[in-house]
C-alpha positions as semicolon CSV with decimal commas, in nm:
position;residue;x (nm);y (nm);z (nm)
1;Q;7,388;-9,946;-24,523
2;V;7,691;-9,699;-24,441
3;Q;7,597;-9,380;-24,355
4;L;7,779;-9,029;-24,278
5;V;7,667;-8,737;-24,110
6;E;7,867;-8,424;-24,095
7;S;7,787;-8,165;-23,827
8;G;7,988;-7,830;-23,774
9;G;7,925;-7,608;-23,990
10;G;7,795;-7,182;-23,981
11;L;7,869;-6,879;-24,007
12;V;8,236;-6,798;-23,958
13;Q;8,386;-6,434;-23,925
14;P;8,765;-6,387;-24,178
15;G;9,033;-6,534;-23,959
16;G;8,767;-6,790;-23,734
17;S;8,810;-7,126;-23,657
18;L;8,548;-7,420;-23,718
19;R;8,551;-7,796;-23,657
20;L;8,340;-8,019;-23,923
21;S;8,252;-8,315;-23,779
22;C;8,140;-8,672;-23,969
23;L;8,001;-8,942;-23,783
24;V;8,011;-9,289;-23,995
25;S;7,773;-9,582;-23,911
26;G;7,661;-9,898;-24,102
27;S;8,100;-10,034;-24,167
28;I;8,415;-10,083;-23,989
29;F;8,535;-9,696;-23,992
30;S;8,919;-9,802;-23,977
31;L;8,823;-9,975;-24,325
32;F;8,781;-9,647;-24,537
33;D;8,985;-9,356;-24,641
34;M;8,815;-9,039;-24,512
35;G;8,769;-8,711;-24,698
36;W;8,622;-8,389;-24,665
37;Y;8,523;-8,243;-25,017
38;R;8,347;-7,840;-25,063
39;Q;8,203;-7,721;-25,367
40;A;8,102;-7,313;-25,368
41;P;7,828;-7,195;-25,566
42;G;7,905;-7,172;-25,903
43;K;8,242;-7,385;-25,902
44;Q;8,346;-7,791;-25,922
45;R;8,312;-7,981;-25,601
46;E;8,755;-7,975;-25,527
47;L;8,900;-8,215;-25,274
48;V;8,983;-8,026;-24,960
49;A;9,167;-8,290;-24,699
50;S;9,238;-8,663;-24,731
51;I;9,291;-8,914;-24,459
52;G;9,382;-9,284;-24,515
53;S;9,344;-9,564;-24,310
54;G;9,698;-9,552;-24,168
55;T;9,598;-9,152;-24,090
56;N;9,870;-9,087;-24,332
57;T;9,714;-8,726;-24,498
58;N;9,671;-8,500;-24,802
59;Y;9,551;-8,128;-24,859
60;A;9,488;-7,879;-25,127
61;E;9,713;-7,651;-25,164
62;S;9,473;-7,364;-25,056
63;V;9,395;-7,473;-24,728
64;K;9,740;-7,607;-24,598
65;G;9,875;-7,478;-24,300
66;R;9,540;-7,344;-24,211
67;F;9,302;-7,675;-24,193
68;T;9,383;-8,009;-24,032
69;I;9,234;-8,331;-24,086
70;S;9,226;-8,616;-23,792
71;R;9,007;-8,945;-23,703
72;D;8,870;-9,118;-23,409
73;N;8,837;-9,460;-23,522
74;T;8,731;-9,506;-23,108
75;K;8,444;-9,277;-23,251
76;N;8,394;-9,357;-23,591
77;T;8,441;-9,021;-23,682
78;V;8,675;-8,777;-23,912
79;Y;8,727;-8,437;-23,870
80;L;8,844;-8,100;-23,994
81;Q;8,955;-7,835;-23,834
82;M;8,977;-7,509;-23,973
83;D;9,166;-7,192;-23,915
84;R;9,225;-6,861;-24,061
85;L;8,898;-6,948;-24,259
86;N;8,875;-6,642;-24,523
87;A;8,570;-6,597;-24,798
88;E;8,675;-6,806;-25,022
89;D;8,641;-7,141;-24,807
90;T;8,297;-7,036;-24,800
91;A;8,152;-7,346;-24,939
92;V;7,912;-7,675;-24,889
93;Y;8,138;-7,900;-24,738
94;Y;8,106;-8,311;-24,754
95;C;8,215;-8,596;-24,594
96;T;8,333;-8,906;-24,782
97;A;8,439;-9,247;-24,696
98;H;8,600;-9,482;-24,946
99;P;8,579;-9,819;-24,867
100;I;8,977;-9,976;-24,922
101;V;8,802;-10,300;-24,942
102;P;8,692;-10,454;-25,261
103;P;8,845;-10,276;-25,521
104;G;8,662;-10,052;-25,736
105;A;8,373;-10,025;-25,438
106;K;8,192;-9,688;-25,429
107;D;8,243;-9,411;-25,225
108;Y;8,002;-9,301;-25,006
109;W;7,901;-8,945;-24,964
110;G;7,726;-8,716;-24,634
111;Q;7,423;-8,515;-24,700
112;G;7,652;-8,156;-24,663
113;T;7,699;-7,865;-24,442
114;Q;7,740;-7,513;-24,475
115;V;8,055;-7,329;-24,375
116;T;8,009;-6,934;-24,466
117;V;8,248;-6,691;-24,407
118;S;8,162;-6,342;-24,382
119;S;8,207;-6,042;-24,154
């Protein structure tokens, strides 16, 4: 059974930094494309960043240059380094794992971790 456990959220002042981690268990980590989504109150869930099994990355325009996604296949972990945080980054952040194979396989989601940016 695949499980994703996020950690690293919390309260941070504007301009500060946080690093989120997502530990994946129950399958071969390198066979997943990984992503981070977020959902702010009253808003739809949105993709923040993704990283493929080959480490190619993509970012939402709103976080480009401030957030960095990375993965460590030896630790079954994906990270989201968030710098220069602002109030608009306040949301619940979710880790997701998309299986490369088989085609059409369902995605797996973590339980979410709260990030609050406030002075």
